[in-house]
N, C-alpha and C positions, 0 to 999 in steps of 0.2 A: 672659859676658854674659847679661844674663838672658833668658828664653828665654817672660817672659807676653805677655799678649795685648795686641800694640802696638794702639793706635785708629787706622783707617785716615783717612786725609783727608777721604773721603766721610761717615765718622760723624762727623767735628766740623763737617762743614756741613748735617746733618740738617734741622735746625730752618728752614734756609732752602728748601730744596728742598720741604717740607711748606706754607710760607706761598708759592712759587709753584705747588703743588697747588694750592692751596686759590684763590688768585685764577682761575687757570685753566678749574678747573672751573666759578667760577661764571660766568664768561664764557661757556661752554660753553651753560649753559643758557639764558643772554639770549639764546645766538645762537641756538640753537631756537623761543626763543618768538618771536625778531623774525622767522625766516623762516616761522614758521607764521602769525603775523600778515599779514607783507605779503606770505606768498606767494611769495617768493624761493625760487626753487631751489638759485639759485648760493649763499645761504645757508645753506641747508640741507646741500648741498654741501660748503661749507667745514666746518659744524659735524661733518660727517662725519671730517674732516682736524683736527678739535679732540678728536673722542673719541680718535683715536688717537695724539695726543699727550698727553692726558690718562692714557692707558692707559703708555705709554712712561715718564712721570715716576712715576705709581704702580709699576710695576714698578722705576725705580730705589730707589725709597724702599722697596720690601719688600727690594732686594738689599743696601741698608744696612742695616736692620737683622737681616737672616741674616749678616752678615759681621760681626757684633757679637754672636754667640754664642760659647760660648767651644770651644776644642779638644777633641774627645773622641777615645776608643781609635778611633773608625771614623774619623776625623776628626780627624787630626793635627793640621795645621795650620790647623784651623777652618774657617771659611766665607769667606774672602778673598777667593776667586775667583767668588763671586756678582755681586761688584760689576762685575767682568769680564766676566759672562754677558749681564750688564744693561748695559753698554754694545754690546758684541755685539748685541743685540738692536735696541736702539734705533737702531744702526748701520745695520741691515739693514732695521727699519722706514721707515728714514727714506729710503734710498737705494729701495725700493716706492714712497713718495709721491711721490717726486722723477720715478720715471720715468713712473708714473701720472699725474702735473702733465703731463709733456712728450706723453704721451698723449691724456690728454683736451684740451690745447692744439691738438693735430693735428686733434681730431675739431671744437672749435668752429671752428676757421681754416676748415674747408671749409666749415662752417654755422653761424657766431656768429649766437645765441639772442639774442632782444630780454631786457635788463636792466633790473631798478625799481631804478636809478643811485643815487636820493639816499638809499634806506632802506638800499643797500647802503654808501655813503660813513657813514654814523651809525654802522650796528653794526660796519664796520672801524675807523672813528675810535675805538669804544671799545677795539676787541682792541690797537687800535695802542699806548693807554696801558696796558694792562695788560700787554703780552708786555714795553714800555720796562722798565718797572717791574722783571718777572721776570729778561730781563737783567741790569740791575743788579745785583740782586739775587746774583744763580748768578756775576758777570763774574770775580770772583775767584777763589771755590771751581773755577771750571772748569780752573783751571790746576794743580791739585793732585790730579785726581783722574779716572781716565778716564771713572767712571759721572756725576760732577758735569758732566765735559766733555758727554756726552750729552743729558744733562738739560738742558745750558744750547743745544746744538745743537737739541734740540727746538722751546725758545721761542725763538730765532735764526728757524727755519725760520717759526713763526709770525707773529710779528715782520715779516719779508721779503714772506709772504701779506698780511699787513694793508696796508702800502704798496704793493703790485702792485693792492690791490683799491680801493685811494684814487684811487692814480693814473688804474687805469682807469674807474673809477666818475665821477670829474673830468672824465675825455675824452670817456667815455658820454656824457654828462648835458650837454655844451657843444656835443657835435659830433654826437650820436648814431652814430660810427663805432664800430661794435661788435665789431671786429677788435682793439682795444685789450686788450681781457681776455686772448684769448689768448696775445699776443706776452707780454705781460707775465708770462702765467702762465710762460711756456715758461721766462724768463729767470728768474726762482724756482728753477723747476727744476735750470737749467744750473750754479746758483751754489750752490746748496746739495749737488748730487754730490758734487764735490771736496773738500771738506772732512769730509764724512761717509765719502769711501773713508779717507781720513786716520786718522779715528777708528776703523775698521773693522780699519786694517793694525796700527793700535797694540794694539788689543781682542786681535787672532787672534797678536799677536807674544809677550804676554803667555800667553796660553794654551801656547803652545808654548816658554814659558821659553826665550825669547830673551833675551839681555844688555839690560837697563833701557838706555834712549836716555842718562839721565844718570849713567852709569856709563863710564868708558874702563877696559876690561879692562888693555891694557896698562899704564897707570897707576897702576893697584891693584895688580898684579903688581910693578913696579918698587920699589912704597912698599913692601911687601910684604919682597921679595928684601934692601931695604938697610938693613932694622932690625937692630940688635944680635942675634948669638945664632942669624939665620939664614943657612940654607948656601944654600936652594934651595926654590924653590914650583913645583910640580905639581897636575896633576888641580884647579885653579881655577873656580871654577864661579860667577855670578852671575844672581838671576834674579829677578823679581818675584811676591811672591805676589798683591798689589794693586797700584794705583798708590800710589807713596810709602811702599810697604813691601819694602824688598829683604831677600833672604836670600844668604848664601854660604857655600860649602862647598870645603875647601881642605886639601891636604898640605903641611905645613913639613918639611923636610928642618932640623934644628937642630943647632947646636953640642953636642957631650956634656956640659959643663960647663954650659949653661945650665938655670936651674930653670923647668920647664915650665907651673907656673901662670905666673909671673910674664911669661912670652914669650906666654902666652895671652892674659891682660890687656893687655900692651902691641900685640898685634895687634888684639883687639877696640877700644882708643882709638882706632886708627890708623885702622880702617876706618869707623865708625860714624857721625861728623859729615861727613867730605868726601866717602862715597859713599852717604848714608843708606840702611846697612846694618844692618840691627836684628836681625837674627836670622844667627847663623854656626853653622855644624858647622867645626871645624877637628882633622886628625888629624895631631899630632907625630908626628914618624920621625926615627932617626939615622941616619948614612949608610950604615953598613950594612944597614939596611932595605931588601924591594926587595918590590914586589905583582908578582903575576902578570900583572897588564894596568896600565897607564900611561897618563894621559890626557894632553896639554899642558894 
């Protein structure tokens, strides 16, 4: 199988991420200006949250650019893992943001401040539109790459924040009940946490070279073992270089009459599409060969 540079799903969706980053950055500027103009501390605080999200999106984009760099003698697999590091960083940032939201909600519940509800509604309404557009752009690609999923969750958290601000603004504007702000903020934080935790676990699993979730190792072993010319399979490993780019290594005990090149080609064809494996390292052995250490 060709061992050239495989284009990752994140790289294929780079333009979408650039577009969403542009929209988010424009809204950040609008929110800062609006917060200063209306003297709204709530808007300025949310602008700080937006600044973190812009940083997360920019980090994801930088990671994609790094992942596109070709392999070197020092980095023989290239820079694919930069995307996973970005997803991990985004997950940690989002967890920290969620915990901060919960903490801030606790403080505001003890002493809810008076908020400029009308202006808050206008700015939050604009933010909701921007975030819905961003979610629409990133929705499909978020299922193809952990890095893109991290970026999608950044926009999702902004969208939920906008909805919470709008609901809280309407309640405070019509009733003057300022407890609505911390209660809805806490709900947003609790909604984001479990989803971000899943992203964090997926990123850590790839960094620890765990078997990809979309690869059934037992089925893969069985498929290879049933191929003509194969006696047995051992030392079978499958891991992900980045989301959607899987690699496999295996030791194959073959029948002596089999042509090695034909068997290698057949195995590569067998694993490429069904198991999304784009990089293979296969050691062919005869029944009489035995290494000092053998793993299942």
